C-alpha positions in Angstrom: -143.7 -65.6 -34.6 -141.5 -63.0 -36.1 -138.1 -63.4 -37.7 -136.0 -65.9 -35.8 -135.4 -64.5 -32.5 -133.2 -66.1 -29.9 -132.6 -64.8 -26.4 -134.6 -63.8 -23.5 -136.0 -60.3 -22.8 -138.0 -61.2 -19.7 -135.8 -62.0 -16.6 -132.8 -60.2 -18.2 -132.6 -57.5 -15.7 -129.3 -55.8 -15.7 -128.2 -57.7 -18.7 -124.9 -56.3 -20.0 -122.4 -57.3 -22.6 -124.9 -56.9 -25.5 -124.9 -54.7 -28.6 -127.8 -53.0 -30.1 -128.0 -52.5 -34.0 -131.2 -50.6 -35.3 -131.8 -50.3 -38.9 -134.8 -48.4 -40.3 -135.5 -45.7 -42.8 -138.4 -43.2 -42.6 -141.6 -44.1 -41.0 -140.5 -47.9 -40.5 -138.5 -46.4 -37.5 -141.7 -46.2 -35.7 -141.7 -49.9 -35.5 -138.2 -50.0 -34.1 -138.9 -47.3 -31.6 -141.8 -49.4 -30.2 -139.6 -52.7 -30.1 -136.6 -51.2 -28.5 -138.7 -49.4 -25.9 -140.3 -52.6 -24.9 -137.0 -54.4 -24.6 -135.9 -51.7 -22.3 -139.1 -51.8 -20.2 -138.2 -55.5 -19.8 -134.7 -54.7 -18.4 -132.5 -55.0 -21.3 -129.5 -52.8 -21.6 -126.6 -52.4 -24.1 -123.1 -51.5 -23.8 -122.5 -50.9 -27.6 -124.8 -49.5 -30.2 -124.9 -49.0 -34.0 -127.4 -47.5 -36.2 -128.4 -47.1 -39.9 -130.9 -44.7 -41.1 -133.2 -42.9 -38.9 -133.2 -46.0 -36.6 -129.7 -44.7 -35.6 -131.6 -42.0 -33.5 -133.6 -44.7 -31.7 -130.4 -46.6 -30.9 -128.7 -43.5 -29.6 -131.6 -42.9 -27.2 -131.6 -46.5 -26.1 -127.9 -46.3 -25.3 -128.6 -43.1 -23.3 -131.3 -45.0 -21.3 -134.2 -43.0 -23.1 -135.6 -45.8 -25.4 -139.1 -44.9 -24.1 -138.6 -41.3 -25.1 -138.0 -42.5 -28.7 -141.3 -44.3 -28.5 -143.2 -41.4 -27.0 -141.7 -39.1 -29.7 -143.1 -41.3 -32.5 -146.5 -41.6 -30.9 -146.6 -37.9 -30.9 -145.7 -37.8 -34.5 -148.5 -40.2 -35.2 -151.0 -37.9 -33.2 -150.0 -34.9 -35.2 -150.3 -36.6 -38.6 -146.6 -37.2 -39.1 -145.3 -33.7 -40.0 -141.9 -35.3 -40.0 -142.8 -36.7 -43.5 -144.1 -33.6 -45.1 -142.9 -33.3 -48.7 -141.0 -30.3 -50.0 -143.9 -29.6 -52.3 -146.5 -29.7 -49.6 -144.3 -27.4 -47.4 -143.9 -24.9 -50.3 -147.6 -25.0 -50.8 -148.4 -24.4 -47.2 -146.0 -21.3 -47.3 -147.7 -19.9 -50.3 -151.2 -20.4 -48.8 -153.9 -19.3 -51.2 -151.8 -17.2 -53.5 -153.7 -17.2 -56.8 -152.1 -17.8 -60.2 -149.1 -19.8 -58.8 -148.4 -23.4 -59.9 -145.6 -25.3 -58.1 -143.5 -27.8 -60.2 -140.6 -29.6 -58.6 -137.3 -29.4 -60.5 -135.8 -32.9 -60.5 -132.3 -31.4 -61.4 -131.9 -29.4 -58.4 -134.2 -31.0 -55.8 -131.8 -32.8 -53.3 -134.5 -34.8 -51.5 -138.3 -35.2 -51.7 -139.0 -34.7 -48.0 -138.8 -31.2 -46.2 -135.5 -31.2 -44.2 -136.8 -28.9 -41.5 -139.1 -31.8 -40.1 -136.1 -34.0 -39.6 -134.1 -31.3 -37.9 -136.9 -30.7 -35.5 -137.3 -34.3 -34.9 -133.6 -34.7 -34.1 -133.2 -31.4 -32.2 -133.3 -32.5 -28.5 -130.5 -34.8 -29.1 -128.3 -32.5 -31.1 -126.3 -31.2 -28.1 -123.7 -33.1 -26.1 -124.5 -36.6 -27.5 -120.8 -37.5 -27.6 -120.3 -36.3 -24.0 -123.4 -38.1 -22.9 -122.4 -41.4 -24.5 -118.9 -41.1 -23.0 -120.3 -40.3 -19.6 -122.4 -43.4 -19.6 -119.5 -45.5 -20.9 -121.4 -46.5 -24.0 -119.9 -46.9 -27.4 -121.8 -46.0 -30.5 -121.3 -46.0 -34.4 -123.5 -44.6 -37.1 -123.2 -45.5 -40.7 -122.8 -42.8 -43.3 -121.7 -42.8 -47.0 -119.6 -40.2 -48.7 -121.1 -39.7 -52.0 -118.1 -38.3 -53.9 -115.9 -41.2 -53.1 -118.7 -43.7 -52.8 -117.3 -45.1 -49.5 -119.6 -46.1 -46.5 -118.2 -46.4 -43.0 -119.1 -46.6 -39.4 -118.1 -43.6 -37.5 -117.7 -43.5 -33.7 -119.9 -40.8 -32.2 -118.4 -40.4 -28.7 -115.1 -39.2 -30.2 -116.8 -36.6 -32.3 -117.2 -32.9 -31.4 -120.9 -32.3 -30.5 -121.7 -30.2 -33.8 -120.1 -32.9 -36.0 -122.0 -35.7 -34.2 -125.3 -33.9 -34.9 -124.3 -33.6 -38.6 -123.6 -37.4 -38.8 -126.9 -38.2 -37.2 -128.7 -36.1 -39.7 -126.8 -37.6 -42.6 -127.5 -41.1 -41.3 -131.2 -40.3 -41.3 -131.1 -39.3 -44.9 -132.1 -42.0 -47.6 -132.7 -42.1 -51.3 -136.3 -41.0 -52.2 -136.4 -39.3 -48.7 -134.4 -36.5 -47.3 -131.5 -35.4 -49.6 -127.8 -35.9 -48.4 -126.2 -33.7 -45.8 -123.9 -30.9 -47.2 -120.7 -30.6 -45.2 -118.2 -27.8 -45.6 -114.8 -28.6 -44.1 -112.3 -25.8 -44.8 -112.0 -25.5 -48.7 -113.6 -29.0 -49.2 -117.3 -29.8 -49.6 -118.5 -33.3 -48.8 -122.0 -34.8 -49.2 -122.9 -37.4 -46.7 -125.8 -39.7 -47.1 -127.2 -42.5 -44.9 -130.1 -44.8 -44.8 -130.1 -48.5 -44.2 -128.0 -49.0 -47.3 -125.0 -47.3 -46.0 -125.1 -49.6 -42.9 -125.4 -52.7 -45.1 -122.5 -51.5 -47.3 -120.2 -51.7 -44.1 -119.0 -54.9 -42.4 -121.3 -55.8 -39.6 -120.6 -53.9 -36.5 -120.2 -57.0 -34.2 -116.8 -57.9 -35.6 -115.3 -55.4 -33.3 -117.6 -55.6 -30.4 -119.7 -57.9 -28.1 -120.5 -61.4 -29.3 -124.3 -61.0 -28.6 -126.5 -58.6 -30.5 -130.0 -57.4 -30.8 -130.8 -56.5 -34.5 -134.1 -54.5 -34.7 -135.2 -53.9 -38.3 -137.9 -51.6 -39.5 -138.2 -53.5 -42.7 -139.9 -57.0 -43.0 -137.6 -60.0 -42.8 -138.0 -62.1 -44.8 -139.0 -59.5 -47.5 -142.7 -58.7 -47.8 -144.5 -59.5 -51.0 -146.2 -56.3 -52.0 -148.9 -56.7 -54.5 -150.2 -53.2 -54.0 -146.8 -51.8 -55.1 -147.4 -48.5 -57.2 -145.5 -47.1 -60.1 -144.1 -44.1 -58.1 -140.4 -43.9 -58.6 -139.9 -43.1 -54.9 -141.8 -46.1 -53.8 -139.8 -48.3 -56.3 -136.6 -47.0 -54.9 -137.5 -47.7 -51.4 -138.9 -51.2 -52.3 -135.6 -52.1 -53.9 -133.8 -50.9 -50.8 -136.2 -52.9 -48.5 -135.5 -56.0 -50.5 -131.9 -55.9 -50.4 -131.9 -55.0 -46.7 -134.2 -58.0 -45.9 -131.7 -60.3 -47.9 -128.7 -59.1 -46.1 -130.3 -59.6 -42.6 -131.4 -63.1 -43.7 -127.8 -63.8 -44.8 -126.5 -63.0 -41.5 -128.8 -65.5 -39.8 -127.8 -68.2 -42.4 -124.0 -67.8 -41.4 -123.4 -69.2 -37.9 -120.3 -68.3 -36.0 -119.9 -64.6 -36.2 -122.1 -63.6 -33.4 -125.3 -64.5 -31.4 -127.9 -62.5 -33.2 -131.5 -61.9 -31.9 -133.4 -60.3 -34.7 -136.7 -58.5 -34.4 -138.4 -57.5 -37.6 -141.9 -57.4 -39.1 -143.0 -60.7 -40.7 -146.3 -61.8 -42.3 -147.2 -64.4 -39.5 -146.4 -61.9 -36.7 -148.5 -59.2 -38.3 -151.5 -61.4 -38.7 -151.1 -62.5 -34.9 -150.8 -58.8 -33.9 -153.7 -57.6 -36.0 -155.9 -60.7 -34.9 -157.2 -61.0 -38.5 -156.6 -64.0 -40.7 -156.6 -61.7 -43.7 -154.2 -59.2 -42.4 -151.7 -58.6 -45.1 -148.2 -57.2 -44.3 -147.4 -56.5 -47.9 -150.5 -54.2 -48.3 -150.9 -52.7 -44.8 -147.4 -52.3 -43.5 -146.0 -49.0 -45.1 -143.0 -48.3 -47.2 -140.8 -45.5 -46.0 -142.5 -42.7 -47.4 -146.0 -43.4 -45.9 -147.2 -40.5 -43.6 -150.5 -41.8 -42.4 -150.6 -40.8 -38.7 -153.0 -43.5 -37.4 -151.1 -46.2 -39.1 -147.7 -44.8 -37.7 -149.2 -45.2 -34.1 -150.1 -48.7 -34.9 -146.6 -49.5 -36.2 -145.2 -48.4 -32.7 -147.5 -50.8 -31.0 -146.8 -53.6 -33.4 -143.0 -53.2 -32.6 -143.6 -53.4 -29.0 -145.9 -56.5 -29.4 -143.2 -58.3 -31.5 -140.6 -57.5 -28.8 -142.7 -59.0 -26.1 -143.7 -62.3 -28.2 -140.5 -62.9 -30.2 -137.6 -62.3 -27.8 -138.6 -65.0 -25.3 -136.2 -67.9 -25.8 -132.7 -68.9 -24.6 -129.7 -67.2 -26.4 -128.4 -69.1 -29.4 -125.7 -68.7 -32.1 -127.0 -68.3 -35.6 
């Protein structure tokens, strides 16, 4: 089994009164896309949604009834070798081509993010127009978590009440995360704001169910409980993401340990579930499941399928309060 999961997906045709929270940074969003699409295929629907990191995009599509489109888009990313996660350095090398006598060196003092932002913009582009209007027309409420870097404050922001351009900015900002894409620069009159997101911004806020439905599906791209990663390297980017992953897993585990706030059904990678899906006793989640900077296309496609598998096998019991 995966993380504690209570509540049935099968037989829940037309279910309403549920909330959906998706938390995922970088490539681990592929897992969330597979899981949410499988839940939608089984008949689940949600009246309220919330998202942290790139997982917010998956949650928006699910609230709009397009969860399977999120899954298809991640499978296309996998087929193309995950250009979404191309580094700025690789993009610059590509633009230079075979120019002789040129050596590229990143300037850590001015580099706002490690990943090329154009890939993120392209991935989000189809949803950049009329998201607030579409959510309002569908009668769905949705909040996204962002952090204002100057003040250090993180908050949930309602998308349906935003102008379309600002909603697009908030989705891009939510998708950015430390060691990935840099923060979103927002100019408002004479003021300049820097908005960052990632799973960390969502976890810095109060849980969204305090002002919403009492039953929530929580889909996490990171392992819960935290995965032991013996193959961890010494890369600063990897270490930053590892720290965030561990903190996120501890927070979700804490939610499950505190009964009474809401009925939570959590779907997240776990070591036993990974071995069951891989059908190998030696399958090692800590080695084979990627950190957020991973850009292996074939592995990304497998992660989508793993998410769908876990949604089928974990979410199969009666609802409960945790």
